[in-house]
N, C-alpha and C positions, 0 to 999 in steps of 0.2 A: 440278816433278817430279810424275810420276803415282804412284798407289798401287803399281803393279807395279814401278816403278823403286825406290821405297823398300823394297819387299819384297826385291828383289834386293840392295840396299845393306845391309840388315840381316839377310841370310840367315844369317850366321855366329853370330848371337845366338840364345839359346834362346827358346822361346815366351813365357816369363815371365822378365823381367829384374829384377835388383836395382838399387838406387839408383846405385851406382858404374857399372854397365853403362849405365844410363839417361843418366848424365852424359856418358859417352863417346860414346853414340849421338848426342847433341846437340852434338857438337863440343868436348867438354871443359868444359861449364859447371861452375860450382862446386857443391859440396855444398849450401851454404846456398840457392842459387838453386833447385836441384832440390827441396829440402825445401819451399821457399816455394810452388812449383808444386803440390806435393802438398797442403800445408795449405789452399791456396785452391781445391782440387778442380778445378784447370784440366786436370789429367791424371787419368784414371780409374786407380785403383790399389787395392791391398789392403794391409792391415797385418797381418803375421804375425810373432809373437814380437818385437815392437817394430821390425820392419824393413819397409821398403816393397817390395812386389812389384808390378811393372807389366807387364801383358800387352803383348807386342810389338805387337799390333793397336792398342792404345791409344796407344802411342808414335807409330805411323804416323798415327793419327787426329790426334794433337796437331801433328805437324810439317806436316800438311796444313791445319791450322786457321788462322783469321784471327788468333787470339791470337799464334801463333808468328810469323806474317809481320810483325805489328806489333812484336813483341819484337825481331826481327832488324833492322828498320828503326831502332828506338830504339837498339839496340846499335851499329849502324854510325855513327849520329850522334854517339856518345860517343867513338869511336876518334879518337885524335890523328892529325893529318896529319904524316907524316914528311917532313922536308926532306932533299933530297939533300946529301951531304957537300960542304961548301964552296959550296953553291948558294943560290939565292934562290927566292922563291915562284913566280917566273915559269918555273922549270925543273922543276916538278912532273911526275912521270911520267904 
């Protein structure tokens, strides 16, 4: 996706998002995973009153980054293959 497409996709979000909004923007990642990204400074952010504030432009920078692409590949590799009901491996969709 291009930056313009991500801007359109995230248009409903404010210019600075909270951690729960960030999680939702990334497809529902867990709170701990999001906090880990912040602690490792993978996503640029600010801490205000013990809460993470992430500029929307930084979220878009992250989803366009190599780190995010590698994370997505790693995540897909961990997903279990679902077998069709009553089927065998040869009948995978």
